[in-house]
C-alpha positions in Angstrom: 74.6 53.2 113.3 76.7 53.3 116.5 74.3 50.9 118.2 74.4 48.6 115.1 78.2 48.7 115.1 78.4 47.8 118.9 76.0 44.8 118.4 78.4 43.5 115.6 81.6 44.1 117.6 80.5 42.0 120.5 79.9 38.7 118.8 82.8 39.3 116.4 85.2 39.7 119.3 83.8 36.5 121.0 84.4 34.7 117.7 88.1 35.5 117.9 88.2 33.6 121.2 87.3 30.4 119.5 90.1 28.2 118.1 90.8 28.7 114.4 92.3 26.1 112.2 94.9 27.1 109.6 96.5 24.3 107.7 98.2 21.9 110.4 98.9 24.6 113.0 96.4 25.6 115.7 96.0 29.4 116.2 94.5 30.8 119.4 93.7 34.2 120.8 97.1 34.4 122.3 98.6 34.7 118.9 96.9 38.1 118.3 97.3 41.3 120.3 94.2 43.0 121.6 94.9 45.9 119.3 95.1 43.7 116.3 91.8 42.0 117.2 89.9 45.3 117.5 91.5 46.6 114.3 90.4 43.6 112.3 86.9 43.7 113.8 86.5 47.4 113.2 87.7 47.0 109.6 85.1 44.4 108.9 82.2 46.3 110.6 83.3 49.6 108.8 83.1 47.8 105.5 79.6 46.5 106.1 78.5 49.9 107.5 79.7 51.7 104.3 77.8 49.2 102.1 74.6 49.8 104.1 75.1 53.6 103.8 75.5 53.3 100.1 72.2 51.4 99.9 70.4 54.0 102.0 71.8 57.0 100.1 71.4 55.7 96.5 68.1 53.8 96.6 68.9 52.6 93.1 71.8 52.7 90.7 74.2 55.7 91.1 73.9 56.5 87.4 70.1 56.8 87.6 68.4 60.2 88.2 64.8 61.0 88.8 63.0 64.3 88.0 59.5 65.3 88.8 57.2 68.1 87.5 53.6 68.9 88.4 51.3 71.4 86.5 48.0 72.5 88.0 45.5 74.8 86.4 42.5 76.5 88.0 40.0 78.6 86.0 36.8 79.0 84.1 35.8 78.9 80.5 32.8 80.9 79.1 31.5 80.0 75.7 29.8 77.6 73.4 32.2 74.6 73.9 31.8 74.6 77.6 28.2 74.9 78.8 29.1 74.5 82.6 31.0 77.7 82.9 32.2 76.4 86.3 35.5 77.0 88.0 37.5 73.8 87.6 40.8 72.4 88.9 43.0 70.0 86.8 46.5 68.6 87.1 49.1 66.6 85.3 52.3 65.1 86.9 55.3 63.9 85.0 58.0 61.6 86.3 61.2 61.2 84.3 63.8 58.4 85.0 67.2 58.5 83.3 70.2 56.1 83.4 73.6 56.3 81.7 75.7 53.2 81.1 78.7 54.8 79.4 78.4 58.5 80.3 77.5 59.3 76.7 74.2 57.3 76.4 70.8 57.7 78.1 68.0 55.3 78.8 64.9 57.4 79.6 61.4 56.4 80.9 58.6 59.0 81.1 55.6 58.4 83.3 52.4 60.6 83.3 49.7 61.0 85.9 46.6 63.0 84.9 43.9 63.7 87.5 40.7 64.7 85.8 38.7 62.3 83.6 35.1 61.5 83.2 33.4 58.0 83.1 34.6 57.3 79.6 38.2 58.0 80.6 38.5 61.2 78.5 39.4 64.6 79.7 36.3 66.0 81.5 36.9 69.8 81.4 37.5 72.4 78.8 40.4 73.8 80.7 42.2 70.4 80.8 41.6 70.0 77.1 43.0 73.3 76.1 46.1 72.7 78.3 46.6 69.3 76.7 46.4 67.3 80.0 46.1 63.6 79.7 43.3 61.7 81.5 44.6 58.8 83.4 42.2 59.0 86.4 45.2 59.3 88.8 46.9 56.1 87.4 50.5 56.1 86.3 50.9 55.7 82.5 54.1 55.1 80.7 54.3 57.9 78.1 57.7 56.9 76.5 60.7 54.7 76.7 63.8 55.7 74.8 67.5 54.9 74.5 69.8 57.6 73.1 73.4 57.0 72.2 76.2 58.7 70.0 77.1 57.2 66.6 79.9 58.7 64.7 79.2 62.3 65.8 75.4 61.9 65.4 72.8 61.3 68.1 70.6 58.2 67.7 67.3 57.7 69.5 65.2 54.5 69.5 62.2 53.9 71.6 58.5 53.2 72.1 55.8 55.8 72.4 58.0 58.6 71.5 58.3 61.3 68.7 60.4 61.3 65.5 61.0 65.1 66.3 62.9 64.2 69.4 66.1 64.7 67.4 64.8 67.7 65.5 66.3 71.1 66.3 63.4 73.4 65.3 63.5 77.2 65.4 60.8 78.5 67.7 61.4 80.8 70.6 57.9 81.1 71.8 56.7 79.1 74.9 53.0 78.4 74.5 50.5 78.9 77.3 47.8 76.6 75.8 48.3 73.4 74.0 46.3 74.8 71.0 49.2 77.2 70.2 52.0 74.6 70.6 55.7 75.4 71.4 56.7 74.3 67.8 55.0 77.5 66.5 51.9 75.9 64.9 53.9 73.2 63.0 52.9 70.3 65.2 52.5 67.8 62.3 55.9 68.5 60.7 58.5 70.1 62.9 56.8 68.7 66.0 55.7 65.4 64.5 54.9 62.7 67.0 55.1 58.9 66.5 53.0 55.8 65.9 54.7 53.6 68.5 58.1 52.1 67.6 60.4 55.0 66.7 63.9 55.5 65.5 65.4 58.9 64.9 68.9 60.4 64.2 70.2 63.9 64.3 73.5 65.5 63.5 74.6 69.0 64.5 77.4 70.7 62.6 79.7 73.3 64.2 78.4 76.0 61.8 74.9 76.0 63.5 73.4 73.8 60.7 71.7 70.5 61.7 70.1 67.6 59.9 67.7 65.0 61.4 65.4 62.3 60.3 63.4 59.3 61.6 60.7 56.7 61.1 57.9 55.5 63.3 55.6 52.5 62.9 52.7 50.9 64.7 53.6 48.0 67.0 51.3 45.6 65.3 53.0 45.8 61.9 56.4 47.5 61.5 57.4 48.9 58.1 54.8 46.8 56.3 51.7 47.7 54.3 49.5 46.2 57.0 50.6 48.9 59.5 50.9 52.6 59.6 54.3 54.1 58.9 55.5 57.7 59.2 58.7 59.2 58.0 60.2 62.7 58.7 63.3 64.7 57.8 64.4 68.1 59.1 67.0 70.8 58.3 67.7 73.8 60.5 70.1 76.7 61.0 70.4 78.5 64.3 72.5 81.6 65.1 72.6 83.7 68.2 69.5 85.8 67.6 67.7 84.1 64.7 67.0 80.7 63.3 65.0 78.9 60.7 64.0 75.2 60.3 62.1 73.2 57.6 60.7 69.7 57.8 58.9 67.2 55.5 56.8 64.4 56.9 54.8 61.6 55.2 52.2 59.4 56.9 51.1 56.5 54.7 48.0 55.7 57.0 48.2 52.0 56.0 45.2 51.5 53.6 44.0 55.0 53.8 45.2 57.9 51.6 48.7 59.1 52.3 49.2 62.5 53.8 52.3 64.7 53.5 53.2 67.7 55.5 55.6 70.6 55.0 56.5 72.9 57.9 58.6 76.0 58.3 59.2 77.9 61.5 61.7 80.6 62.6 62.5 83.3 65.2 64.3 86.6 65.4 65.3 88.2 68.7 65.4 91.9 69.3 66.7 93.7 72.5 63.2 94.0 73.9 61.4 90.9 72.5 61.5 88.0 70.0 59.1 87.1 67.3 58.4 83.6 66.2 56.4 82.5 63.2 55.3 79.2 61.7 53.6 77.9 58.5 52.4 74.4 57.8 50.8 72.8 54.8 49.4 69.3 54.2 48.1 67.4 51.2 45.8 64.3 51.1 44.6 62.9 47.7 45.1 66.3 46.0 43.3 68.2 48.8 45.6 71.0 50.2 45.3 72.6 53.7 47.4 75.1 55.5 47.8 76.9 58.9 50.0 79.6 60.5 51.2 80.9 63.8 52.7 84.3 65.0 54.0 84.8 68.6 55.8 87.5 70.6 57.9 86.9 73.6 58.9 89.6 76.0 61.5 87.9 78.3 62.0 90.7 80.9 58.8 92.4 82.1 59.1 93.0 85.8 60.0 89.7 87.6 58.6 87.6 84.8 57.9 87.3 81.0 55.0 88.0 78.7 53.8 85.9 75.8 51.3 87.0 73.1 50.2 84.7 70.2 47.6 83.9 67.6 47.3 80.8 65.5 44.9 78.8 63.3 43.3 76.0 65.3 44.2 73.5 62.6 45.1 73.4 59.0 42.3 74.6 56.7 41.3 74.3 53.0 41.0 77.5 51.1 37.3 77.1 51.0 36.9 76.5 54.7 36.5 79.2 57.4 39.6 79.7 59.4 39.2 79.6 63.1 41.8 81.3 65.2 42.9 81.1 68.8 44.5 84.0 70.7 46.3 83.9 74.0 48.1 86.2 76.4 50.1 85.1 79.5 52.5 86.4 82.2 54.9 83.9 83.7 56.9 84.7 86.8 59.0 82.4 89.1 58.3 82.2 92.8 61.4 80.3 93.4 63.7 77.8 91.6 61.1 75.1 91.7 57.8 77.0 91.3 56.4 79.2 88.5 52.9 80.8 88.3 51.4 81.7 85.0 48.1 83.5 84.8 46.7 83.8 81.2 43.6 84.3 79.0 42.7 82.9 75.7 39.9 83.2 73.1 39.0 80.3 70.9 36.9 81.2 67.9 33.8 79.1 67.2 32.0 78.7 63.8 28.5 80.0 62.9 26.4 81.5 65.6 28.2 79.6 68.5 29.8 81.9 71.0 33.6 82.0 71.2 35.3 80.3 74.1 37.0 82.7 76.6 39.1 81.1 79.3 40.8 82.7 82.3 43.2 80.3 83.8 46.1 80.3 86.4 48.7 77.7 85.8 51.2 76.6 88.6 54.2 74.6 87.6 56.4 72.8 90.2 59.7 71.0 89.4 61.4 68.9 92.0 
């Protein structure tokens, strides 16, 4: 910047030598002392230099922040659902942009980049499927746009391609290794309910630890009309220092199809050594009932890392159907503040004479 400043000082100083007109009086260089001339010039240059420094340092608005995360998984799956039994590599990257206009609100944009997909654009490997990675073929895809703001003590969220449960509290202490045993303790259709497209959700947390939340989501093509698909959800939760419980009700009208309703309950209890998390979910469509469950154990301090053990039904089943389970075990340890490695194994049951899937994977998570 010193060279840039010198280049500006020279012509600016020469400019002071030219006559200036001010009203009816002629002002020349003799009316200013050399010190005053240099002070005025330096003041102008410093102001311009400060503006350029702000542009270089900020890049964009001072209230905007960006966060990045990258998950990679390398491993192999042996079993009936993956005939290749090859060692594969998959990744998914997430970019989050957040801006506040008042200090209490937040405009957020989430962008996903998934690496592995086949010719049809779907996830190509069993490992990527079990981890829940999206198949974008390396292209950036907007995964959600939301605006969150306070309203009379409550938190309101509106957005596109986002979840009703974004304002839900939940009561699950288990962090899942695979996507088939989700973080919401097996209640993904109720306490972890997603969205149809356009979504509005509101939550209120009381000082006592009790909270209430609810929301609605509709397809973009037809909002809140019979031609579209609408989903409604409400949740109540109570959380204390070492335990919590939450219950949610969700209804999905599915447009012209039969309406489906979901009930979900999850909770956790923390001991000195570990915490246990459980979840139960039921659904009903045209008088047909289904249910599923989840149990998980978390050991937060095992050497330098933490251990997770869980089992869950792969989906909700009718009483007459065969229940297929998935089991997982993982050990997660941080290498540094921005990098965590998690080796893990899972067994996914298959029906009939088909062999169960057994996967051995190593997940590496980066945040920056």
